[in-house]
C-alpha positions in Angstrom: 105.3 51.9 199.0 104.5 48.2 199.5 107.1 45.6 200.4 106.8 44.0 196.9 107.6 47.4 195.2 110.5 48.0 197.6 112.0 44.6 196.8 111.5 45.3 193.1 113.3 48.6 193.2 117.1 48.1 192.5 119.5 49.7 194.9 122.5 51.2 193.3 125.7 51.2 195.4 127.3 54.6 195.9 130.5 53.3 194.2 128.6 52.5 191.1 127.0 55.9 191.1 130.4 57.6 191.3 131.6 55.3 188.6 128.7 56.2 186.3 129.3 60.0 187.0 132.9 59.7 186.1 132.3 57.7 183.0 129.1 59.2 181.9 130.5 62.2 179.9 130.6 62.4 176.1 133.0 60.2 174.4 136.0 61.5 172.5 134.4 60.7 169.2 131.3 62.7 170.0 133.4 65.7 171.0 135.5 65.4 167.8 132.3 65.2 165.7 131.1 68.5 167.2 134.5 70.3 166.9 135.5 69.1 163.4 133.1 71.5 161.5 135.0 74.4 163.2 138.5 73.2 163.4 138.7 71.8 159.8 137.9 75.1 158.0 140.0 76.9 160.6 143.0 74.6 159.7 142.5 74.7 156.0 141.6 78.3 155.4 143.5 80.0 158.2 146.4 78.1 159.7 147.6 76.6 156.4 147.6 79.9 154.4 149.3 81.6 157.3 151.9 78.9 157.5 152.4 79.1 153.8 152.8 82.8 153.8 155.4 82.5 156.6 157.3 79.9 154.5 157.2 82.0 151.3 158.5 85.1 153.2 161.6 83.2 154.1 162.3 82.3 150.4 164.2 84.3 147.9 164.6 84.2 144.1 168.1 83.5 142.8 169.5 83.4 139.3 172.2 81.5 137.7 174.1 82.9 134.8 173.4 86.6 135.3 170.3 88.7 135.0 168.8 86.6 132.2 169.8 83.2 133.6 167.6 80.5 135.1 165.8 81.5 138.2 165.2 79.3 141.3 163.9 79.8 144.8 166.1 79.2 147.8 165.9 79.7 151.6 166.9 83.3 152.3 166.2 83.6 156.0 165.1 87.1 156.9 166.3 88.7 153.7 162.8 89.6 152.6 162.0 91.2 155.9 165.2 93.3 155.7 164.0 94.6 152.3 160.6 95.4 153.7 162.1 97.4 156.6 164.3 99.3 154.1 161.4 100.0 151.8 160.4 103.8 152.1 157.1 103.1 150.3 156.1 100.6 153.0 156.8 103.1 155.8 155.0 105.9 153.9 151.9 103.7 153.6 152.2 102.8 157.3 152.4 106.5 158.3 149.5 107.3 156.0 147.3 104.6 157.4 148.4 105.6 160.9 147.2 109.1 160.4 144.0 107.8 158.9 143.4 105.6 162.0 144.2 108.3 164.6 141.5 110.5 163.1 138.9 108.2 161.6 138.6 105.6 164.4 137.8 108.0 167.2 135.4 110.0 165.1 133.6 106.9 163.9 133.4 105.4 167.4 132.1 108.6 168.9 129.4 108.9 166.3 128.5 105.3 166.9 128.3 105.8 170.6 126.1 108.9 170.3 123.7 107.1 168.0 123.6 104.1 170.4 122.8 106.4 173.3 120.1 108.2 171.4 118.5 104.9 170.4 118.6 103.8 174.0 116.9 106.9 175.4 113.1 106.6 176.2 112.5 110.0 174.6 113.2 108.8 171.1 110.3 107.7 168.9 110.4 105.2 166.0 113.5 103.5 167.4 113.3 100.5 165.1 113.2 102.8 162.0 116.3 104.8 163.1 118.1 101.7 164.2 117.7 100.0 160.8 118.6 103.3 159.0 121.8 103.6 161.0 122.8 100.0 160.4 121.8 99.9 156.7 125.1 101.2 155.3 126.9 98.2 156.8 124.8 95.9 154.6 126.3 97.6 151.5 129.5 95.8 150.3 132.6 97.9 150.6 133.3 98.0 146.9 129.7 99.1 146.1 129.9 101.8 148.8 133.2 103.1 147.4 131.7 103.3 143.9 128.7 105.2 145.2 130.9 107.7 147.0 133.2 108.1 144.0 130.1 109.2 142.1 129.5 111.8 144.8 133.2 112.9 144.8 133.6 113.1 141.1 133.7 116.8 139.9 132.1 115.8 136.5 129.2 113.8 138.0 128.5 114.8 141.5 125.4 116.9 142.3 127.0 117.6 145.7 130.0 119.2 144.0 127.8 121.2 141.7 125.8 122.4 144.6 128.9 123.5 146.6 130.4 125.1 143.5 127.2 127.1 143.0 127.7 128.7 146.5 131.3 129.4 145.9 132.9 126.6 148.0 134.6 124.8 145.1 135.6 121.5 147.0 138.2 119.1 145.7 137.3 115.8 147.4 139.9 113.9 145.4 142.7 116.4 145.8 146.1 115.5 147.3 145.1 117.0 150.7 141.6 115.7 150.9 141.6 112.3 149.3 142.7 110.6 152.5 139.8 112.0 154.4 137.4 111.2 151.6 138.5 107.6 152.0 138.0 108.0 155.8 134.5 109.3 155.2 133.6 106.2 153.1 134.9 103.9 155.9 133.0 105.9 158.6 129.8 105.6 156.6 130.2 101.9 156.2 131.2 100.9 159.7 129.5 103.3 162.1 126.3 101.3 162.1 128.1 98.0 162.8 129.9 99.5 165.8 126.7 101.2 167.0 124.9 97.9 167.0 127.5 96.3 169.3 127.3 99.3 171.7 123.5 99.3 171.5 123.3 95.6 172.4 125.4 96.3 175.4 123.1 99.1 176.5 120.2 96.8 176.3 121.7 94.5 178.9 122.0 97.2 181.6 119.4 96.7 184.4 116.7 99.3 184.4 117.0 99.5 188.2 120.3 101.5 187.8 118.5 104.1 185.8 115.7 104.4 188.3 118.2 104.7 191.2 120.1 107.5 189.3 116.9 109.3 188.7 116.0 109.1 192.3 119.4 110.7 193.1 118.4 113.6 190.8 120.5 112.6 187.7 119.4 114.0 184.3 119.3 111.9 181.1 122.6 113.5 180.1 124.3 112.5 183.4 122.8 109.0 183.2 124.2 108.6 179.7 127.7 109.7 180.4 128.1 108.7 184.0 126.2 105.4 184.1 125.8 104.0 180.6 129.2 104.8 179.1 131.3 103.3 182.0 129.2 100.1 181.9 129.6 99.5 178.2 133.3 100.4 178.2 134.2 96.7 177.3 132.1 97.0 174.2 133.8 100.3 173.2 137.2 98.7 173.7 136.1 95.7 171.6 134.9 98.0 168.7 138.2 99.9 169.0 140.2 96.8 168.6 138.1 95.8 165.6 138.6 99.2 164.1 142.4 99.2 164.6 142.5 95.8 162.8 140.2 97.0 160.0 142.3 100.2 159.5 145.5 98.2 158.8 143.5 96.0 156.4 142.2 99.0 154.4 142.1 98.2 150.7 138.7 98.3 148.9 137.9 101.9 149.4 141.2 103.5 148.2 141.5 100.9 145.4 138.1 102.0 144.0 138.8 105.7 144.4 142.1 105.2 142.7 140.2 104.7 139.4 139.1 108.3 139.5 142.0 110.0 141.3 145.6 110.2 140.4 146.4 111.2 144.0 146.0 107.5 145.3 149.0 105.5 144.3 149.3 101.7 144.1 151.2 101.8 147.4 148.6 104.1 149.2 148.0 101.6 151.9 150.1 98.6 153.2 147.6 96.1 151.7 147.7 97.9 148.4 151.5 97.7 148.4 151.4 94.0 149.1 149.0 93.5 146.2 151.1 95.5 143.9 154.2 93.6 144.8 152.4 90.3 144.3 151.1 91.4 140.9 154.8 91.8 139.8 155.2 88.0 140.6 157.3 88.8 143.7 155.2 86.6 146.0 158.0 86.2 148.5 158.3 89.9 149.1 154.5 90.3 149.2 154.3 87.5 151.8 157.0 89.3 153.9 155.0 92.5 153.7 151.8 90.7 154.8 153.5 89.1 157.8 154.9 92.5 158.9 151.4 94.1 158.6 150.1 91.2 160.6 152.7 91.7 163.4 152.1 95.5 163.5 148.3 94.8 163.7 148.8 92.3 166.6 151.1 94.7 168.5 148.8 97.7 168.1 145.5 95.8 169.0 147.0 93.8 171.8 148.8 96.9 173.2 145.5 98.8 173.1 143.7 96.1 174.9 146.4 96.0 177.6 146.3 99.7 178.1 142.5 99.9 178.4 141.6 96.5 179.9 141.9 97.5 183.6 140.0 100.8 183.1 137.3 99.0 181.0 136.9 96.2 183.4 138.1 93.4 181.0 
């Protein structure tokens, strides 16, 4: 470099460099501009409705002048929650959905895990076809899926029922002892592909060197699947379990559709159906209290499950 070029090059003092590094970050306005598209809908469509539901759950309807007097709402404290906790229909729906989740969630996740492991094995051909086929039911809206399965469950319309009747089995998919599991079958059909995709994506991130090392040690494909792959994707299994617990307590569409063809599904079959039924009777305060209790139970179960499994799954 010539002397003229050296003299023309400005020399920046170290203090000025440090000053630029400290003050060179994005301005508060820029950060707000990027965060607003997320926080504004989150505030309007999540926090505000939750806050309104909490406020409504603390209100009660009073009347002046007897049963046919003028009604007004007033602050009632935890009176609505006391009524919810004394409601036998609420606890019946919780017990019913608890039995549903204890059976349906493990079965669904096990099937999803098996499909994900099969898709990840090098022995399977046409992986793209089978992956799309397994995921396709998730693309069907829950109401449409329930309508499709109600056709297959109906004794008057179903070719499946006709076939089974022809060989002497005589199934009653909508009977009092089977309707809960018929609902569980619809949910399993809908959500297995979604959970499979999460597990399969986790399997794709495992380094191939681990498989090669296991094969050198003499491990079979079965051993690699259950001793190498499953422990590594345990966080994904826990994640899908938490999603499934939350979804179980939110169950509404499938039993609500099947209720149109089965008298064994009441309007209080699930906690969400109970809340909707109460709200339909213009008792919005009681429905809000039911919704808040459902949310608390969902939080306790999902958070408790994560605490129990987080150490073992490496979360």
